[in-house]
GUMARRO-540435 format. One record per atom (N, C-alpha, C): residue in one letter; x, y, z. Coordinates in steps of 0.02 Angstrom, whole numbers, plus 50000, padded with zeros to 5 digits. Atoms other than C-alpha are relative to their C-alpha. Example, Ala and Ser with C-alpha at 12.3 -4.5 7.8 and 13.67 -1.06 7.14 Angstrom:
a500454994150000
a506154977550390
a500455006050000
s499584994149997
s506844994750357
s499615005550037
This chain:
m499985007350008
m492555526652971
m499974996850069
p500075003049933
p492025515353117
p500674997250024
r499375002349970
r493435511053237
r500074992449994
k499985007350005
k492965492553233
k500244997849932
f499805001750069
f493185492353043
f500755001049991
l499284998750006
l494915500253056
l500414994750034
t499645005349964
t495445487453185
t500004993549960
t500065006150040
t494815473153076
t500455000449939
l499584999250059
l495705480252923
l500744999350018
f499305000549978
f497345481953019
f500214992850013
l499845007049986
l497275464053080
l500034995949936
a499995003750063
a496865457952906
a500655001249961
l499374998450034
l498365467052833
l500594996750035
l499445002849961
l499485460852974
l500054992549991
l499995007350002
l498965442652964
l499974997349929
g500105002750067
g498495440852781
g500575001649952
a499464998150045
a499925450252696
a500644996350018
p499365003249985
p501635441852679
p500435004550043
a499584996149954
a502835447352816
a500595003149963
a499424996750030
a504155459952764
a500654996850025
k499375003149981
k505915452852763
k500395004550048
a499664996049949
a506865458552918
a500665002649972
a499384997050024
a508305470452881
a500594997450039
v499375001949968
v510085465052916
v500325006450026
l499704994149970
l510945477153034
l500755000349985
v499294998550003
v512635484852995
v500205002550069
k499884998549930
k513275484553173
k500635004250011
d499384996349991
d515015491753148
d500355000549933
v499594999050060
v516175498453013
v500715001250024
r499314999449978
r518045496053035
r500465000749939
l499544998250054
l519535501652931
l500704998050019
w499315001949989
w521285494252915
w500405001949939
a499584997950056
a522655501752807
a500684996650004
s499355003150004
s524215492452751
s500375003149941
p499644997450057
p525595496652626
p499744997249934
y500225003450061
y524725485052502
y499295001849981
s500714998950014
s522875489052517
s499685003150061
t500414997749945
t521515496452625
t499404995450006
r500535004849988
r520245484852704
r499445003250040
v500594997649965
v518485489952754
v499594994050021
v500365005749973
v517535477952866
v499325002450027
l500674998649975
l515655478752894
l499774994150043
d500265005249956
d515045468753044
d499244999749992
l500705000850016
l513325461753002
l499654995350049
s500395004649957
s511935453453100
s499854993549964
a500145006050040
a511705440852957
a500285001249930
p499784998850069
p512275438152776
p499485004349964
v500454995550036
v511535450652653
v500245000849929
g499814998550069
g511485454152468
g500325006849996
h499664993650004
h512645468152417
h500245001449929
k499744997850064
k513255478052268
k500535005250013
v499454995349991
v514905487352256
v500185003049932
f499814996750062
f515315500252122
f500395006350015
t499594994149992
t516455515152094
t499705005949963
l500194993750032
l516125533352049
l500625004449995
e499414995850011
e517335546451984
e499835007350011
n500064992649994
n517635565152006
n499525002250055
p499405003249972
p517895563152152
p499934992450004
s500005007349997
s518385544952172
s499644997650063
r500385002949945
r517175535052279
r499874992749987
v500265006850003
v516685517252316
v499344999950037
v500665000349970
v514845514152350
v499814992750014
i500225006749980
i514195498852444
i499265000450017
d500725000349986
d512325495452437
d499834993150027
l500205006349969
l511575482052550
l499245000050007
k500735000449995
k509775476052544
k499784992850011
p500304995349951
p508775472452649
p500475001150058
a499524998549947
a509885481252774
a499895007050026
a500034993449969
a510005496152890
a500625000950042
v499444998449957
v511455504852975
v499745001350070
a500244999249932
a511195503253162
a500165007050026
r499904993449973
r511005519353259
r500645000550042
s499405000049958
s512445514253372
s500654999649961
t499405000850040
t513655512153226
t500405006549998
v499554994250003
v515135524053238
v500454999149939
l499605000550060
l515965527353071
l500725002050014
p499294998749985
p517875526853073
p500265006149962
a499644994750036
a519045540953024
a500364996949940
g499665002650060
g519935539452858
g500684997150015
a499345003149995
a521495528852835
a500174997049933
g499805003050063
g522505522652689
g499705003749941
l500314997250060
l521575525352525
l499345003550015
v500664997349982
v519975530352617
v500095006650039
q499964993649966
q519825548752662
q499455000850053
s500564999549953
s518125547552747
s499484994749983
v500535005150008
v516645535752770
v499335003350015
r500674997549989
r514815540552752
r499504994349996
a500505005350001
a513245530252780
a499305003050005
a500694997749996
a511365532152759
a499544994049988
n500535004950013
n509775521652764
n499525002949949
k500414997650054
k508815523652602
k499304997050003
a500685002650005
a506985520952562
a500024993149967
g500035006750029
g506495503152518
g500434995050036
g499625004849960
g507535494952656
g500714998949975
e499325000750026
e509255498352580
e500475004450041
a499484996149966
a510825503952671
a500555001649950
r499464998050045
r512165513552578
r500595002650040
i499384997749969
i513975516052632
i500445002749944
v499584996850050
v515085527952535
v500705001150028
l499304999149982
l516975527852543
l500305005449955
d499674994750038
d517775544252488
d500744998549997
l499325002450009
l519475539952415
l500485005749984
s499484995250017
s521115549152395
s500244999249929
g499815001450070
g521345541652221
g499634994049975
e500335005850029
e520815527652107
e500184993650039
a499905006449966
a520615510352183
a499564994749968
r500385005750026
r520025493152130
r499694996250058
p500325003449943
p518735486152253
p499884992649986
r500185007250003
r518495467652288
r499644998450064
s500405001249941
s517155461552407
s499834992650008
f500225006849987
f516685445152490
f499724999550071
l500305001249934
l515625438952635
l500404994750037
v499635004749958
v516465429752780
v499534997450054
r500435003049950
r515555417652894
r500295001250070
p499754999049932
p515695418853084
p500604995650015
e499395003749983
e517405413653149
e500325003550060
g499684997249941
g518215415953319
g499555005050035
r500384994949964
r517655431953403
r499545004049954
y500384996050047
y516835438753245
y499394996349974
g500595002750031
g515105436353171
g500055000749924
h500014999150073
h514565438652989
h500335006649982
r499664993950022
r515635451252895
r499985000549925
l499884998550071
l515695459452726
l500665003849997
i499334997150003
i517495463652680
i500105002949930
i499844996650063
i517975476152545
i500745001650000
e499294998750008
e519785476052490
e500095005249945
l499854994750048
l520395491752402
l500734999849981
d499315000150024
d521965489652297
d500135006349960
g499834993950034
g522765505952245
g500674999649966
n499364999750035
n524355511552158
n500565002450045
g499484997549953
g525335515952316
g500624995749998
t499375003749998
t527145510852333
t500154997950071
q499835002749934
q527755500352477
q500685002750023
v499374997749972
v529105507152591
v500424994050020
q499575005849988
q530555494852595
q500455001450060
a499534999349944
a531705491552742
a500675002649973
p499354997450024
p533395500452731
p500474994349982
v499545005150024
v534675490452634
v500715001750021
l499304999049983
l536415488452705
l500424997249943
s499645002150060
s537565487952555
s500594995650019
a499425004249991
a538865474352541
a500485001549942
d499524999150053
d540415473552431
d499704998049933
p500275001950066
p540035472852244
p500104992649986
g499975007150015
g539625455152194
g499884995550059
n500135004049940
n539355449452373
n499365002550032
r500664997549978
r537525450952416
r499904999050075
d500205000749930
d536755453152588
d499544993950008
l500505004949980
l535835439052673
l499355003750014
v500664997049988
v533975443052677
v499604995650047
i500405003649951
i532975437952830
i499305003150001
a500704997849997
a531075439352816
a499754999050071
v500255000249931
v530385443552989
v499255001249998
d500724999950006
d528535439853002
d499685000650069
a500384999249938
a527515446953147
a499314996949989
g500625003650010
g526045435053164
g499385004250012
h500664997049991
h524215440253152
h500015007349979
g500014993050019
g523775458853140
g499325002249974
g500624997150025
g522315470253101
g499394996350026
e500635003449983
e520695460453098
e500114993950045
d499845006149963
d521565445453177
d500465001850059
p499584998149943
p522185449253355
p500474994450024
g499645005749972
g522905431853382
g499734998250068
a500215001749932
a522845425253559
a499965006350043
i500084994349955
i522285437053697
i500144997750071
g499825001949932
g523075436153870
g499475001950050
r500504998749948
r522115436754033
r500015007350022
r499974992849985
r522705454754058
r499785004249940
g500244996450058
g522015459353888
g500535001549948
t499464998950048
t523675458853794
t499844996449934
y500105003050066
y523475455753607
y500664997249974
e499415003150029
e524695443653528
e500285004249943
k499774996250059
k524765454253369
k500435005950019
d499624994149979
d525455469053468
d500704998250026
v499355001649970
v526845460653567
v500464996749948
v499555003250049
v527485450153421
v500245005149949
l499764994750044
l527575465753312
l500585003750033
a499464996649964
a528635474053447
a500644995849997
v499415004450002
v529805458853452
v500284999849929
a499785000350070
a529865457853261
a500385006349980
r499654993750016
r530355476153246
r500705000150032
r499345000149966
r531755473953374
r500464995049965
l499595005050035
l532355458253284
l500255002949933
a499804997150064
a532355467253116
a500555005350009
e499504994849986
e533335481753192
e500684996850014
r499365003349984
r534655469853261
r500304996749938
i499755003150062
i534785460453096
i500335005349956
n499744994750043
n535055476853003
n500655003050027
r499374997849972
r536505480753121
r500574995049985
e499505005150014
e537395464753067
e500315001149931
p499694999450066
p538685466252926
p499764994449954
g500195005050050
g538065457452770
g499314997150010
m500685002449990
m536275455152832
m499515005949995
r500534995149996
r534655464552807
r499334996550011
a500655002949983
a532885461652868
a499455003049956
v500614997850034
v531225462852777
v499414998150045
l500595001249959
l529685464652888
l499404998649954
t500605001250040
t528135456552814
t499455005050017
r500454994449982
r527085469052912
r500355004350051
d499694995349954
d527645484653003
d499465004650029
g500564996249973
g525955490253069
g499444995350018
d500575004049979
d524275484353132
d499514999049943
y500445001650056
y523505477152974
y500044992549986
f500065007250013
f522965460052912
f500364998149936
l499715003150059
l523995449652792
l499814992650000
s500145007250003
s523465432552731
s500654996250005
l499415004249994
l524655418152758
l500384999849934
r499685000250066
r524995417452571
r500375006549985
q499674993650013
q525405436052564
q500665000450038
r499384999949961
r526715433752700
r500544995949964
v499535004250036
v527535419552604
v500235003449936
e499844996850064
e527455429252441
e500495005850009
k499534994549989
k528335444352515
k500704997550012
a499345003049989
a529755433352575
a500314997849934
r499745002350065
r529915425852400
r500205005949957
r499854994250043
r529855442852313
r500665003350020
n499394996849975
n531285449152422
n500604995350000
g499445004750004
g532355433652392
g500264998050067
a499805001449932
a532375428952576
a500414993650005
d499605006049984
d533695416652638
d499724996350060
l500315003049941
l532695413352797
l499355003850014
f500654997249982
f530885416252851
f499884998350073
v500115001049929
v530555418753037
v499335003250019
s500664997549981
s528745420253095
s499965000150077
v499984999049928
v528585427253272
v499294999850029
h500665000949970
h527105422053382
h500064999650076
a500045001149927
a526545420453564
a499494994550011
d500415006049993
d525825403653614
d499415001250047
a500584999849955
a524165400553702
a499744992950008
f500275006749987
f523375385353782
f499465000650053
k500564999749952
k521815381453884
k500244999250072
n499715000549933
n522925376854033
n500445006150013
p499624993849990
p523545393554102
p500694998950029
k499345001449972
k525055384954181
k500514998449946
a499535001550054
a525805380554011
a500465006049989
r499524994550007
r527385390653983
r500604997749960
g499385001650034
g529015391653888
g500005002049926
s499914998350071
s529705395253714
s500064993749958
s499975005750046
s529615383753563
s500205002449931
v499854998750071
v530245382953384
v499704994549958
y500345004850045
y529255374653245
y500255000949929
v499874999750072
v529655370253066
v499454995949966
l500515003450038
l528575363152928
l500104992450001
s499985007350007
s528155344652924
s499634998249936
s500345002250061
s527765336652757
s499544994150014
k500425005649981
k526925322452851
k499595001950061
g500394998549940
g526205321953025
g500345004950046
a499714995549950
a526455333953169
a500414996050050
t499585003349950
t527755330153303
t499584996850055
d500455002649949
d526385328053433
d499335003549994
e500684997250004
e524575332553468
e500005007550012
a499974992849987
a525045349653537
a500225003849938
a499784996850062
a525975353853376
a499445000249949
r500565000350047
r524475348353273
r499475005250018
w500504995349977
w523295358753379
w500225007249986
l499744993350012
l524415374053365
l499975001749926
a500014998750072
a524565372453176
a499295001549976
e500704998850020
e522675371353157
e499785006950022
r500194993349975
r522475387053264
r500325005449958
e499664994850039
e523775396953168
e499755000249928
n500255000250068
n523135391052999
n499315003049994
a500664997050000
a521405397253048
a500035007650000
a499944992749999
a522095415053051
a499695003149939
d500324997450060
d521515417452872
d499255000550008
l500734999949990
l519735413052923
l499805005450049
v500154994749951
v519785424653074
v500075006849967
g499894993550031
g520525438952973
g499555001149941
g500454999350056
g519395435452825
g500365000349934
v499745000150068
v520035429952655
v499494996549956
s500445003350047
s519125424852499
s500264993049985
l499805006950014
l519165405952479
l499764997649932
d500285001950065
d518425406352304
d500514999849945
d499484999550051
d520065408752212
d500334993249992
k499735006750012
k520535391952136
k500765000149994
d499274999650006
d522305398352105
d500354998550065
d499705001349935
d522635397152292
d500114992550010
v499955007249993
v522315378452286
v500584997449959
l499465002150043
l523495375952139
l500675002250029
a499374997449972
a524815386952221
a500214995850060
s499845004149942
s524705376352379
s500324993549979
v499725006350024
v525045360352282
v500725001149975
l499334998750027
l526535368052191
l500505001650055
l499564998549944
l527245374752354
l500204993750036
d499855006149963
d527105357752437
d500534995949965
l499535004050037
l528125349752297
l500735002250010
s499324997449994
s529625360852333
s500235000750073
q499854999049929
q529645359552523
q500574995850027
n499565004749967
n530685344352561
n500735002350004
a499304997950001
a532335352452512
a500165005050056
s499864994849950
s532135366652638
s499844997850071
i500185002149932
i531445356752786
i500624998150041
g499395001849965
g533155349752829
g500385006050025
a499674993849980
a533935367052832
a499615003550055
s500424996849949
s532455373452934
s500134996850068
l499875003549938
l532765360053066
l500675002050029
e499334998449975
e534605364553076
e500025007050029
v499994993249973
v534375383353095
v499555000450061
g500445000149942
g532945379653215
g500344997850064
e499635002349941
e534135370553332
e500435005750028
f499604994349977
f535285385753339
f499575005050036
v500444995049970
v533835397353376
v499714997550066
l500285002949939
l533055385653505
l500515000250057
n499475000049950
n534715384253596
n500075006950032
r499924993249974
r534835403153613
r499375002450036
l500614998349964
l533005405153663
l500014997250071
g499955003149935
g533375393453807
g500415004250049
a499604995749957
a534555406853873
a499585005650031
v500404994549975
v533155419553900
v499334997750028
n500645002749974
n531655408453941
n500064992550003
r500025007349999
r531315390553989
r499694997649935
l500265002750062
l530925379353841
l499384995850014
h500605004249994
h529185371953821
h500154993149971
k499775006250031
k529935358653707
k500755000849988
d499284999350005
d531805355153710
d500284997749933
s499775001550068
s531875350353526
s499545003649951
v500404996650051
v531245358353365
v499414995549982
q500625003750015
q529435353053332
q499805001149927
q500224999550068
q528595350153165
q499244999449995
a500725000350014
a526815353153101
a499875003449934
g500184997550067
g525895358552944
g499785007250000
f500174992950000
f525965377452958
f500005002849929
v500044997150067
v525375386152800
v500525005649991
v499554994350006
v526455401452837
v500734997949991
l499315002450009
l528035390652830
l500114997049931
k499955003150066
k527695384852651
k500295004849949
a499644995950048
a528945396152565
a500504995649964
p499575004850035
p529795385952429
p500735002050002
a499274999250000
a531675383852447
a500245005050051
i499794995449948
i531705395552597
i499944996550068
p500055002749932
p532145388352769
p499545004550041
s500524996149966
s530695393852880
s499894997550071
l500125001649930
l530395394553068
l499385003750024
l500524996649962
l528895398453176
l500224999850073
v499754999549931
v529475404653347
v499435002050046
e500474998249947
e528285404253495
e500415002750058
t499554996749953
t529135416853607
t499854998350073
a500225001549932
a528125412853765
a499254998849997
f500725001149997
f526365408453822
f499655006250024
i500374994049981
i525265423853821
i499414998250045
s500555002449957
s523945413253910
s500244998850071
n499715000649933
n525135411954060
n500105007050028
l499984993249973
l524995427154174
l500715002750006
d499314997749992
d526855428054213
d500335001449932
e499684999150065
e527405425854032
e499665005649960
e500334994350031
e526075438053971
e500325006550023
q499694993949973
q526845451054086
q500705001049971
r499334999550029
r528585447054020
r499975002249928
l500064998150070
l528005448753840
l499865007449992
r500154992850003
r527405466353879
r500615004250018
n499424996549975
n529115470853950
n500505001249943
q499554998350055
q530275479953830
q500684996650007
r499355003349990
r531825472353908
r499974992749978
y500065007050021
y531175454753881
y499944999649923
q500054999850073
q530705459253701
q500695000649969
e499334999150025
e532495464953676
e500424993650009
e499655006349988
e533175448853754
e499804994849948
l500245004750051
l532095438553636
l500335001549932
a499714998150065
a532715448453485
a500744998349998
t499295001649997
t534525446253541
t500124992549993
a499945007350005
a534295427553564
a499874997649929
l500175002250068
l533485425653394
l500555001849950
v499494998050048
v534795435553299
v500654996250013
t499395004049985
t536195426153390
t499954993149968
g500085006650030
g535495409353336
g500035000249924
i499994999250073
i535205415353158
i500715001149975
r499324998350019
r536965422453149
r500464993950004
e499575005949992
e537795406753216
e499884995049944
y500155004850054
y536895396053087
y500325002349935
f499754997850065
f537385406952939
f500765000849999
y499284999850000
y539175408752996
y500294993049989
r499785006850015
r539305389952987
r499774997749932
n500295002250063
n538235388352830
n499845006049956
p500154994150041
p538435404252726
p499834998249929
p500165001450071
p537555403652557
p500555002949955
p499494997550047
p538795405452413
p499805006749970
g500144993550030
g538945422952343
g499795005350048
t500204995049951
t538505431652505
t500625003250031
w499464996449968
w539565444452595
w500294996150059
i499765004049943
i539675433152748
i500434994349977
a499605005550026
a540325418652643
a500705002449982
q499354997450020
q541745429852582
q500405002850059
n499664996149948
n542145438552746
n499974997150070
r500125002549931
r541675427452894
r500654998650037
d499375001749966
d543505422852930
d500425006150018
r499574994249987
r544135440752941
r499605006050025
i500384994549970
i542785451053027
i499874998450073
e500085000649928
e542355453853208
e499384996050020
a500635003349983
a540655445153199
a500114993050027
p500584996549972
p539725438953293
p500215004850055
r499814994949952
r539785454453402
r499724998750070
e500315001549936
e538645447953540
e499764992850001
v500235006949991
v538205430753608
v499584999850063
v500405001149940
v536795426453727
v500204993350030
v499765006149967
v537445413653852
v499434995150009
a500505005449993
a536475397353844
a500244995050052
r499825005149952
r536445382753964
r500574995749973
g499435004150021
g538095373253956
g500585004149972
d499464995850027
d539095388053887
d500525001550054
t499464997849956
t540775392153964
t500375005649964
l499624994550031
l541885407253934
l500534997249952
s499495003050044
s543245396053863
s499694997149937
g500345002750058
g541995387553749
g499815005549950
i500184994350043
i541385404353682
i500635002749966
a499384997550029
a543185410053657
a500244995549943
s499795004850052
s543585394253558
s499555000549939
r500484999950055
r542005395553454
r500095006049956
y499974993850038
y542325413453401
y500725002649991
n499304998550017
n544225412853380
n500285006050039
t499714994849957
t544695423953527
t500274996550062
s499715002949939
s545445421253700
s499575001850060
v500374998649939
v544715420553874
v500215006850029
p499814993449974
p545765435553935
p499705005749958
a500284994850043
a545165445553783
a499255000950015
l500714999549983
l543355441453825
l499905003450067
r500074997049934
r543605446154007
r500115007649996
r499854992950006
r544405462953961
r499445003749964
h500494996750043
h543115467053827
h499325000750036
n500654999949967
n541635463253943
n500055002350073
g499924997749932
g542365469754107
g499874994650052
l500125005649955
l542305452454188
l500604999250047
r499465001049950
r543295449354348
r500244992850001
n499815007150001
n543295430454326
n499654996749940
d500275003650057
d542685416854208
d499274998050009
r500705001949989
r540935415354282
r499545003849954
i500524997050041
i539505418654163
i499344996750017
r500665002749983
r537635416054184
r499574999449938
v500465001050055
v536265409854070
v499615006549988
g500354993950018
g535485424553977
g500455006049995
q499534994450003
q537025435553995
q500225001249927
v499764998350068
v537565444653836
v500755001350003
i499284999350003
i539425442853797
i500195003149933
a499774996750061
a540185454953672
a500664996949978
i499415003150028
i541495447553555
i500465005449974
p499534994850025
p543045458353527
p500204998649928
g499785000950069
g543695461153351
g500604995449996
s499445004850007
s544865447853287
s500615003549974
C-alpha cells in the first residue's frame, strides 16, 4: 500500500474520528483504619464514574473506575483494619480496577469529594465491619455513685492533618499526644474516667466525635487543638465555647470556619439529609449547656495561663460544630500556635505536653469539685477525700490561698512539697496532702 495513502488515512482517522475521552489517573491509594471503620482513599486527577461491589469466598470489595488508569507511580498500601491487601490493574477498554482483600464481611459506602485544602479530587470508600471498639479502662466508683465521664477529643486525624508548623509538625500528632496524657491523668483521679474520641491516626467526622461523647454519657467534652494564623508571631493558649449567635470577634469566627472545614478536608458525604435535621435538633438543646461551658472554660483558661501565655484572657465563643453536643458542657482548647516557631517546638516537647495535660485536668477538677453533678462519686465524697492531689500554680496564686482553697495549712503544704519558704512560681505543680 502506498506510503502517501497510509499517511492520508492516518490523518483522516485522527482528525475525522471523535477524540477518545482522556482517562482519569488514580495517582495514589491510601488506607486509614479506625476502631469504627476502614477508609480507603483514591487520589484522582479528576472526577470519574465508578462502581463498587462485593464478592464472597474470600471477601473482597471491587472498585471499577472508567475511563481511568492506575498511574505507574502509584504505590499500593499495606493492609490495615478490615483490608488485608490491595491490588490494582488497568483493564482493556480504559477501565481501572482496584480490589480490596478483606479479613471479613464489610459494608462499603463510596462518595466523591471535591478538592479541598491540600487535597485534589478523591474517591472515598468507607468499610463498616462488625469489629468491636476497645473502651477506655473504667475506674469503678462506689455502688450507686457513678464516675464523671470526660470525653477527650484529639482534633483532626488521618486524612485531615490539621495545621502544619513551619518545621513540618502536624497538628493531628501533637494534639493526640496531649489528649492521651490528659486522658491518663483523668483516669488517675478518683471518681473520674476519660473517653478518647480517637486513640490513633484516623479520621472522624465532627458529628462522630459528638456522637461518641453522647453514647458514653459524657459530663464534659474537651476538644484539643493547636492554633494557626497567617502571622507567625501570633502565640498563646485560648479556650473557646459554642456561641448560639455571633462569634466573640473576627479571629474566633475565622478559627471556627477553619475547624468546621475539617469535614471537607477529611472527606465526608454531604448527601445525607439526616445530618441537616440532626444539626437543627442539636441547636435547639444548646443554650442550657453554654452557660456551664463558659464556667468550666474559665477554670481551664486560668490554669492554662500557668503554663503558657494566654492569647485571649477570657473564654471566647464561636460556632464550632464539634461543640454541639446537647446538654454536655463543651470546650475547644487551642493549646498553642503551631504556626509560631517557638510554640511549635514546645508542642513537640513531651514535658510541655505533660504540663498542658496537668493544667487541663486541674481546671476540670476544680470546676467539678465546686459543681459536682448529683449522683456522682465526687458529689458524695468531695468533702472527705484528699483531692485535688495536684495544682498548677497560676498568676495571682499564693501558698496561703491554695491552702485555704483546699482545706489544708501552709506548713502542711510546705512539708508535703519540700518547700523552704512560701515562695511559689507560675507553672509550678503543688501536691495537696491528704486531709
